[in-house]
C-alpha positions as CSV (number, residue, x, y, z in Angstrom):
1,X,28.1,64.9,163.6
2,X,28.8,65.8,160.1
3,X,27.6,65.0,156.3
4,X,29.9,63.5,153.2
5,X,28.4,64.4,150.2
6,X,29.0,62.3,147.1
7,X,28.5,62.6,143.3
8,X,29.9,59.3,141.9
9,X,30.8,59.5,138.2
10,X,32.0,57.2,135.9
11,X,35.9,57.6,136.7
12,X,35.7,60.7,139.6
13,X,33.7,61.0,143.2
14,X,33.3,64.5,143.9
15,X,33.3,65.5,147.5
16,X,31.3,68.0,149.6
17,X,31.4,68.2,153.6
18,X,28.8,69.8,155.9
19,X,30.0,72.9,158.5
20,X,29.8,71.4,161.8
21,X,26.1,73.1,162.5
22,X,25.2,70.9,159.1
23,X,24.5,74.1,157.9
24,X,26.9,75.1,154.8
25,X,27.6,72.6,152.4
26,X,31.6,72.7,150.6
27,X,33.6,71.3,148.5
28,X,36.1,68.8,149.6
29,X,37.9,66.6,147.0
30,X,37.4,65.1,143.9
31,X,38.8,61.4,144.1
32,X,39.6,59.5,141.0
33,X,39.4,56.0,139.8
34,X,39.9,54.2,136.7
35,X,36.9,52.7,134.8
36,X,34.1,51.2,136.9
37,X,37.0,50.5,139.8
38,X,34.9,51.8,142.7
39,X,36.5,49.5,145.1
40,X,39.5,51.7,144.8
41,X,37.6,54.8,146.6
42,X,37.4,53.0,150.0
43,X,40.2,53.6,151.5
44,X,40.6,57.0,150.8
45,X,36.6,57.4,152.1
46,X,37.5,55.6,155.1
47,X,40.3,57.9,156.0
48,X,38.0,60.8,155.3
49,X,35.2,59.5,157.2
50,X,37.1,59.1,160.5
51,X,39.3,62.1,160.0
52,X,36.2,64.6,159.6
53,X,33.9,62.7,161.8
54,X,31.7,61.8,159.1
55,X,28.0,60.1,160.7
56,X,26.4,60.1,157.4
57,X,27.0,60.0,153.4
58,X,25.1,61.8,151.1
59,X,25.4,60.0,147.7
60,X,23.6,61.3,144.9
61,X,20.8,59.2,142.8
62,X,21.3,59.8,139.4
63,X,17.8,59.6,138.2
64,X,15.7,59.6,135.0
65,X,14.1,62.4,134.0
66,X,10.7,60.7,133.8
67,X,12.0,59.6,138.1
68,X,12.9,55.9,136.1
69,X,16.1,54.4,137.6
70,X,18.8,54.0,134.2
71,X,22.2,51.9,133.9
72,X,24.3,54.9,136.5
73,X,21.5,55.2,139.4
74,X,21.5,51.1,139.3
75,X,25.2,51.4,140.0
76,X,25.2,54.0,142.2
77,X,23.2,52.1,144.4
78,X,25.5,48.8,143.9
79,X,27.9,51.4,145.2
80,X,25.9,52.6,148.1
81,X,25.9,49.1,149.1
82,X,29.3,48.8,149.0
83,X,30.1,51.8,151.2
84,X,27.3,50.6,153.9
85,X,29.1,47.3,154.1
86,X,32.6,48.3,153.8
87,X,32.5,51.2,156.0
88,X,29.8,50.6,157.9
89,X,28.1,54.1,158.0
90,X,24.5,55.1,156.5
91,X,24.2,56.4,153.3
92,X,21.3,58.3,151.9
93,X,20.2,58.8,148.5
94,X,19.6,62.3,147.4
95,X,18.2,62.9,143.9
96,X,20.7,64.6,141.8
97,X,19.0,65.2,138.6
98,X,20.0,68.0,136.9
99,X,23.0,68.7,139.2
100,X,26.0,69.0,136.8
101,X,24.1,71.2,134.5
102,X,23.4,73.7,137.6
103,X,27.3,73.4,138.8
104,X,28.0,73.8,135.4
105,X,26.1,77.4,135.2
106,X,27.1,78.2,138.5
107,X,31.0,78.4,137.6
108,X,30.3,79.7,134.2
109,X,28.4,82.8,136.2
110,X,31.5,83.1,137.8
111,X,33.5,83.5,134.9
112,X,35.3,79.7,135.4
113,X,36.9,78.9,132.0
114,X,36.0,75.6,130.1
115,X,39.2,73.8,131.2
116,X,39.3,75.0,135.0
117,X,35.5,74.0,134.8
118,X,35.7,70.2,134.1
119,X,38.0,69.7,137.0
120,X,35.6,71.4,139.5
121,X,32.4,70.4,138.8
122,X,32.4,66.9,140.0
123,X,33.0,68.6,143.7
124,X,30.2,71.6,142.6
125,X,27.9,69.0,141.9
126,X,28.7,67.4,145.6
127,X,27.6,70.6,147.5
128,X,24.6,70.8,145.4
129,X,23.6,67.3,146.4
130,X,24.5,67.9,150.2
131,X,23.3,71.3,150.4
132,X,20.2,69.9,149.0
133,X,20.0,67.6,151.6
134,X,20.9,69.8,154.7
135,X,18.3,72.4,153.1
136,X,15.3,69.2,153.7
137,X,17.1,68.5,157.1
138,X,17.0,72.0,158.2
139,X,13.0,72.5,157.1
140,X,12.3,70.0,159.0
141,X,14.1,71.5,162.3
142,X,12.6,74.7,161.7
């Protein structure tokens, strides 16, 4: 049983995967797609789910700072529904407020150049989303 973390953007989908003990999240990949063509993500995600024995997807929910749902959050909820229907897999939502800011700050402190940061921020955001979930379930098991 493994988890795959997802950070949905307008042109990219950052992916992070849990280790076999579901303790640590690490960057897996970033999938690119044309504007709002979320359907094109289904086939590569299906391949990853099968290859890596993924049982649950953890999808970042981009809430507004006041806890309301804006346009991006509604698009993400539609994407969740599509994933559940097309992949027949459980998709759990994880609050992703500030994950991109945190990702950028981590990469800046690691002295990653601006150009390279842009390529890595989606995967890092997916790691933060998934790690937050893993930490929550780990705390419940203690």
